[in-house]
TORDRENGU-191854 format. One record per residue: y, x, z of N, C-alpha, C in turn; residue number from 1; residue in one letter. Coordinates in steps of 0.2 Angstrom, whole numbers, plus 5000, padded with zeros to 4 digits. Example, Ala and Ser with C-alpha at 12.3 -4.5 7.8 and 13.67 -1.06 7.14 Angstrom:
<nodes>
4972,5066,5039,4978,5062,5039,4984,5066,5039,1,A
4989,5064,5035,4995,5068,5036,5000,5064,5039,2,S
</nodes>
This chain:
<nodes>
4701,4535,5076,4708,4539,5074,4711,4536,5068,1,M
4717,4535,5068,4721,4533,5062,4721,4538,5058,2,A
4722,4536,5051,4723,4542,5046,4728,4546,5047,3,P
4728,4553,5046,4732,4558,5047,4737,4558,5040,4,T
4744,4557,5043,4749,4558,5037,4755,4561,5040,5,H
4758,4565,5035,4763,4570,5036,4770,4568,5039,6,E
4772,4561,5037,4778,4558,5038,4779,4558,5046,7,N
4784,4561,5048,4785,4560,5055,4787,4551,5058,8,P
4784,4550,5064,4786,4544,5065,4790,4544,5072,9,V
4795,4540,5073,4798,4540,5080,4798,4533,5083,10,V
4795,4533,5089,4794,4527,5093,4800,4525,5098,11,F
4802,4519,5098,4808,4517,5101,4806,4512,5107,12,V
4806,4513,5113,4805,4508,5118,4812,4507,5122,13,V
4815,4500,5121,4820,4499,5125,4820,4492,5126,14,D
4821,4488,5131,4821,4481,5132,4828,4478,5130,15,D
4832,4481,5127,4838,4477,5124,4838,4478,5117,16,D
4837,4471,5115,4835,4472,5107,4840,4474,5102,17,A
4847,4473,5104,4852,4476,5100,4851,4483,5099,18,S
4850,4485,5105,4848,4494,5105,4842,4497,5100,19,I
4837,4491,5101,4832,4493,5096,4833,4493,5090,20,R
4837,4487,5087,4839,4486,5080,4845,4492,5078,21,A
4850,4494,5082,4854,4498,5079,4851,4506,5079,22,S
4847,4507,5083,4842,4513,5082,4838,4514,5076,23,V
4835,4507,5076,4830,4508,5070,4834,4508,5064,24,E
4840,4505,5063,4845,4505,5057,4847,4513,5056,25,D
4848,4516,5061,4851,4522,5061,4845,4528,5059,26,L
4840,4526,5061,4834,4532,5059,4832,4529,5052,27,L
4831,4524,5049,4830,4521,5043,4835,4524,5039,28,H
4841,4525,5041,4846,4527,5036,4846,4535,5035,29,S
4843,4538,5039,4841,4545,5036,4834,4547,5035,30,V
4830,4541,5033,4825,4541,5030,4819,4543,5035,31,G
4819,4540,5041,4814,4541,5046,4809,4536,5047,32,L
4804,4536,5048,4799,4530,5049,4800,4529,5057,33,E
4802,4523,5059,4803,4520,5066,4799,4514,5068,34,V
4797,4514,5073,4793,4508,5077,4795,4506,5083,35,R
4797,4501,5084,4801,4498,5090,4797,4494,5095,36,V
4798,4495,5102,4794,4492,5107,4800,4490,5112,37,F
4798,4483,5115,4802,4480,5122,4799,4482,5128,38,A
4793,4485,5128,4791,4488,5134,4785,4494,5132,39,S
4784,4498,5138,4780,4502,5138,4772,4500,5136,40,P
4771,4494,5139,4765,4491,5138,4763,4489,5131,41,Q
4770,4486,5128,4768,4485,5120,4767,4491,5116,42,E
4770,4496,5118,4769,4503,5115,4761,4505,5116,43,F
4760,4504,5122,4752,4507,5123,4747,4503,5120,44,L
4749,4497,5118,4744,4493,5115,4743,4494,5107,45,K
4750,4497,5104,4750,4497,5098,4745,4503,5094,46,A
4743,4502,5088,4741,4510,5086,4745,4514,5083,47,K
4744,4521,5084,4749,4525,5083,4746,4529,5077,48,R
4750,4531,5072,4747,4536,5068,4746,4543,5069,49,P
4740,4547,5066,4741,4554,5067,4746,4558,5064,50,D
4752,4557,5067,4757,4561,5063,4762,4563,5069,51,A
4766,4569,5066,4771,4571,5071,4775,4566,5074,52,P
4776,4565,5080,4780,4559,5083,4784,4562,5089,53,S
4788,4556,5091,4792,4558,5097,4794,4551,5099,54,C
4796,4550,5105,4798,4543,5108,4805,4543,5112,55,L
4809,4538,5109,4815,4537,5111,4814,4532,5117,56,V
4816,4534,5124,4813,4528,5129,4820,4528,5133,57,L
4820,4521,5135,4826,4519,5140,4822,4521,5147,58,D
4827,4523,5151,4826,4524,5158,4826,4519,5162,59,V
4829,4514,5161,4828,4508,5166,4824,4502,5162,60,R
4818,4500,5163,4815,4494,5160,4813,4490,5166,61,L
4812,4483,5163,4811,4479,5168,4803,4480,5171,62,P
4798,4481,5169,4792,4482,5171,4790,4489,5175,63,E
4792,4493,5171,4791,4500,5173,4796,4506,5171,64,Q
4798,4509,5176,4803,4513,5173,4802,4519,5168,65,S
4807,4521,5164,4806,4525,5158,4802,4532,5162,66,G
4805,4534,5168,4803,4540,5171,4796,4540,5173,67,L
4794,4533,5177,4787,4532,5178,4782,4533,5172,68,D
4784,4530,5166,4781,4529,5160,4779,4537,5157,69,F
4784,4541,5158,4784,4549,5157,4778,4551,5160,70,Q
4778,4549,5167,4774,4553,5171,4765,4550,5168,71,R
4765,4543,5167,4759,4541,5164,4757,4544,5160,72,H
4762,4545,5154,4759,4549,5147,4757,4556,5150,73,L
4761,4559,5154,4759,4567,5156,4751,4566,5160,74,A
4750,4562,5164,4744,4561,5168,4738,4559,5164,75,D
4740,4555,5158,4734,4554,5153,4734,4559,5147,76,T
4738,4565,5147,4737,4571,5142,4739,4568,5136,77,A
4744,4564,5136,4747,4561,5129,4753,4565,5127,78,Q
4754,4570,5123,4758,4575,5123,4764,4572,5118,79,E
4769,4568,5120,4773,4565,5115,4781,4567,5118,80,L
4785,4571,5114,4792,4573,5117,4794,4567,5118,81,P
4800,4567,5122,4803,4560,5124,4810,4563,5124,82,I
4814,4558,5121,4822,4558,5122,4824,4552,5125,83,V
4827,4553,5132,4828,4548,5135,4836,4545,5134,84,F
4836,4538,5134,4843,4535,5134,4844,4531,5140,85,V
4850,4531,5142,4851,4526,5147,4859,4525,5148,86,T
4859,4518,5150,4866,4516,5152,4868,4517,5159,87,G
4863,4519,5162,4864,4519,5170,4861,4526,5173,88,H
4862,4532,5168,4859,4537,5170,4864,4542,5176,89,G
4861,4545,5179,4864,4550,5185,4861,4557,5183,90,D
4864,4562,5187,4861,4569,5187,4855,4569,5190,91,I
4853,4565,5195,4847,4567,5198,4841,4564,5193,92,R
4842,4560,5190,4837,4556,5184,4836,4561,5178,93,M
4843,4564,5176,4842,4568,5171,4837,4574,5172,94,S
4839,4577,5179,4836,4584,5181,4829,4582,5182,95,V
4827,4576,5184,4820,4575,5185,4817,4574,5178,96,Q
4821,4570,5174,4816,4569,5166,4817,4576,5163,97,A
4821,4581,5164,4820,4587,5160,4815,4591,5163,98,M
4815,4591,5170,4808,4596,5173,4802,4594,5171,99,K
4801,4587,5169,4794,4585,5168,4794,4583,5160,100,T
4798,4588,5156,4797,4589,5150,4801,4586,5144,101,G
4806,4581,5146,4810,4578,5141,4815,4582,5137,102,A
4815,4581,5131,4817,4585,5126,4826,4585,5128,103,V
4828,4577,5129,4835,4576,5130,4836,4571,5134,104,E
4842,4569,5137,4844,4565,5142,4851,4562,5139,105,F
4852,4556,5135,4857,4554,5133,4860,4548,5136,106,L
4867,4548,5138,4870,4543,5142,4872,4537,5136,107,A
4871,4531,5136,4874,4526,5132,4882,4525,5134,108,K
4886,4524,5129,4884,4525,5121,4885,4532,5119,109,P
4879,4534,5115,4879,4540,5113,4881,4540,5106,110,F
4884,4546,5104,4886,4547,5096,4879,4548,5092,111,R
4879,4545,5085,4873,4545,5083,4870,4552,5080,112,D
4875,4557,5079,4872,4564,5078,4868,4566,5084,113,Q
4871,4565,5090,4868,4568,5096,4860,4566,5097,114,E
4859,4559,5094,4853,4556,5095,4848,4558,5089,115,L
4852,4559,5084,4848,4562,5079,4846,4570,5079,116,L
4851,4574,5082,4849,4580,5083,4843,4580,5088,117,D
4844,4576,5094,4838,4576,5100,4831,4574,5096,118,A
4830,4570,5092,4825,4567,5089,4822,4572,5085,119,I
4826,4576,5081,4824,4582,5076,4820,4588,5081,120,Q
4823,4589,5087,4821,4594,5092,4814,4592,5094,121,A
4813,4586,5095,4808,4582,5098,4802,4583,5093,122,A
4804,4581,5087,4798,4581,5082,4796,4588,5081,123,L
4801,4593,5080,4799,4599,5080,4794,4602,5085,124,E
4796,4600,5092,4792,4602,5097,4785,4599,5096,125,R
4784,4592,5094,4777,4590,5092,4773,4593,5087,126,N
4776,4596,5082,4774,4599,5077,4770,4605,5079,127,R
4774,4608,5083,4772,4614,5087,4766,4613,5092,128,T
4767,4607,5094,4761,4604,5099,4755,4604,5095,129,Q
4755,4600,5088,4750,4598,5086,4746,4605,5081,130,R
4751,4610,5080,4748,4615,5077,4744,4620,5082,131,R
4746,4620,5089,4743,4623,5093,4736,4620,5094,132,E
4737,4613,5095,4731,4609,5098,4725,4609,5092,133,A
4727,4611,5085,4723,4611,5079,4719,4619,5080,134,T
4722,4623,5082,4722,4630,5083,4717,4631,5088,135,R
4717,4627,5093,4713,4629,5100,4706,4624,5098,136,V
4707,4618,5095,4701,4615,5093,4696,4620,5088,137,A
4699,4623,5083,4696,4628,5079,4692,4634,5084,138,E
4696,4636,5089,4694,4641,5092,4688,4639,5097,139,L
4687,4633,5099,4684,4630,5103,4677,4628,5100,140,R
4677,4627,5092,4672,4626,5088,4668,4633,5086,141,K
4672,4639,5086,4669,4645,5086,4666,4648,5092,142,R
4668,4646,5097,4665,4648,5105,4659,4643,5105,143,F
4658,4637,5102,4653,4633,5103,4647,4636,5099,144,D
4648,4639,5095,4643,4642,5090,4640,4649,5092,145,A
4644,4651,5098,4640,4657,5101,4634,4656,5104,146,L
4629,4660,5105,4623,4660,5107,4625,4660,5116,147,T
4620,4658,5120,4620,4658,5127,4622,4665,5130,148,P
4619,4671,5127,4621,4678,5128,4627,4680,5126,149,R
4630,4677,5121,4636,4679,5118,4641,4675,5123,150,E
4640,4670,5124,4645,4666,5129,4646,4671,5136,151,R
4640,4674,5138,4639,4676,5144,4644,4682,5143,152,E
4643,4686,5138,4646,4692,5136,4654,4692,5135,153,I
4657,4686,5132,4663,4687,5130,4668,4686,5136,154,M
4666,4683,5142,4671,4683,5148,4671,4689,5151,155,P
4666,4692,5151,4666,4700,5154,4670,4705,5149,156,L
4670,4703,5143,4674,4708,5138,4681,4707,5140,157,L
4683,4700,5142,4691,4698,5142,4692,4700,5149,158,I
4687,4701,5154,4689,4705,5161,4689,4712,5161,159,L
4689,4715,5155,4689,4721,5155,4683,4726,5155,160,G
4678,4723,5155,4672,4727,5157,4669,4731,5151,161,R
4666,4737,5152,4664,4741,5147,4657,4739,5145,162,L
4655,4741,5139,4647,4739,5138,4642,4741,5143,163,N
4643,4748,5146,4637,4749,5151,4638,4745,5157,164,K
4644,4742,5159,4645,4738,5165,4642,4731,5163,165,Q
4643,4729,5157,4640,4722,5155,4634,4723,5155,166,I
4631,4728,5152,4624,4729,5152,4620,4729,5160,167,A
4624,4732,5164,4621,4733,5171,4621,4726,5173,168,A
4627,4723,5172,4628,4716,5175,4622,4711,5173,169,E
4621,4710,5167,4616,4706,5164,4610,4710,5164,170,L
4609,4715,5165,4602,4718,5167,4598,4718,5159,171,D
4603,4721,5155,4600,4722,5147,4602,4729,5146,172,V
4600,4731,5140,4601,4738,5137,4609,4738,5135,173,S
4612,4743,5135,4619,4744,5132,4619,4742,5124,174,E
4614,4745,5121,4613,4743,5113,4613,4736,5112,175,A
4609,4733,5117,4610,4725,5115,4616,4722,5116,176,T
4619,4724,5122,4627,4722,5122,4630,4723,5117,177,V
4630,4730,5113,4634,4731,5107,4633,4726,5101,178,K
4626,4725,5100,4625,4720,5095,4627,4713,5096,179,V
4627,4710,5102,4630,4703,5104,4637,4704,5104,180,H
4641,4710,5105,4647,4710,5105,4650,4710,5098,181,R
4646,4713,5094,4648,4714,5087,4647,4706,5084,182,G
4643,4703,5086,4640,4696,5083,4646,4691,5085,183,Q
4648,4692,5091,4653,4687,5095,4659,4688,5092,184,L
4661,4695,5090,4668,4695,5087,4668,4693,5081,185,M
4663,4695,5077,4663,4691,5070,4663,4685,5069,186,R
4659,4680,5074,4658,4673,5075,4666,4670,5077,187,K
4669,4674,5082,4676,4672,5084,4681,4673,5079,188,M
4679,4677,5075,4684,4680,5069,4690,4684,5072,189,Q
4688,4688,5077,4692,4692,5080,4691,4699,5078,190,A
4697,4701,5076,4696,4709,5072,4697,4715,5078,191,K
4700,4713,5084,4701,4718,5089,4699,4715,5096,192,T
4699,4719,5100,4698,4717,5108,4703,4713,5109,193,L
4710,4714,5109,4717,4711,5110,4717,4704,5108,194,P
4714,4703,5102,4714,4697,5098,4709,4692,5102,195,E
4703,4695,5103,4698,4691,5107,4702,4689,5114,196,L
4705,4694,5117,4708,4692,5124,4713,4686,5124,197,L
4716,4686,5117,4721,4681,5117,4718,4674,5116,198,R
4712,4675,5111,4708,4669,5110,4706,4666,5117,199,M
4703,4670,5121,4700,4668,5127,4706,4665,5132,200,G
4712,4668,5131,4717,4664,5136,4719,4658,5133,201,D
4719,4657,5126,4719,4650,5123,4715,4645,5126,202,S
4708,4648,5126,4703,4643,5129,4703,4642,5135,203,L
4707,4646,5138,4707,4645,5146,4699,4648,5149,204,G
4697,4653,5146,4691,4655,5147,4690,4656,5154,205,L
4685,4655,5158,4684,4657,5164,4679,4663,5166,206,S
4679,4666,5170,4673,4671,5172,4667,4667,5172,207,A
4666,4662,5173,4659,4659,5171,4657,4658,5163,208,S
4662,4659,5159,4661,4658,5152,4662,4652,5150,209,G
4664,4647,5152,4665,4640,5151,4673,4638,5151,210,K
4674,4636,5145,4681,4633,5144,4682,4626,5147,211,P
4688,4625,5150,4689,4619,5153,4688,4614,5148,212,P
4684,4607,5150,4683,4603,5146,4688,4599,5145,213,S
4690,4596,5139,4695,4591,5136,4696,4585,5142,214,N
</nodes>
């Protein structure tokens, strides 16, 4: 993984060299770091910094449409907010793009401020995604530190089971459940049961006690 840095990066994928150059000049003029590519394939081959990012993507590209590329990124769990730009857009395309998570769909020629506003919204969305991913990764570390018995008890607590019900289900004493409950609350750094429930929801914790794998 590339070193983390805080400066946001805007990626531009457009097969029109003049568009790439004009967008690059515009973003440089407001102090944004920008990297331009002629195709999705070029973009995928390039190393990307670990930084807040977004993608300015042309809808109509020779080898792969922007909408198809958007689906590819979604299928490969690459959360990168997209601002679509197009000279051939229509309502059907824009609706499809927005339904699948695009931040904005701009028709060429667009005003500079429209693009800048859309990019700032996309970068802020990515900052939020990155903060949430960091939070969930930390919760996963805490969950992995639980003992097997504590991992058995946590989903039962999330399902609303009482200590005595958990004890009966696991064939242990209620006192044992109370001890494990206290330990798992401490390890998960949950001060209250509702807080533990929110953590379990963030982890996608199932009744089996196993969060989904990455």
